[in-house]
Phi, psi and omega in degrees: 000152177238125182253134181302323184288352178253014181302332182283343191269092179283350181268354178054047185303318180295316179297318180296318178298320178294321178296316179295325177295319177299321177295320179291327178296318171053050174246169177305317182293318181292324177292327176296318178295320178296323177298319177297316181293333180290350178257010182296151173283344179278118184300317181298313181295314181300311182297319181290321177295317178297320178300315180295320179295317178294321179303325181259011179055042178256132179246000000 
């Protein structure tokens, strides 16, 4: 989702925090969501999702 009030945030801080939370949750379902996010066209989102998957040795 894209929120108007976050238009100024080029670092996607909220999305990154959510991605790290999915990594901390560490369930089958959260890893599936991270796999979807790792295919994002957004470089910041993609890199953070990939980092979380690698951290948990998920391919």
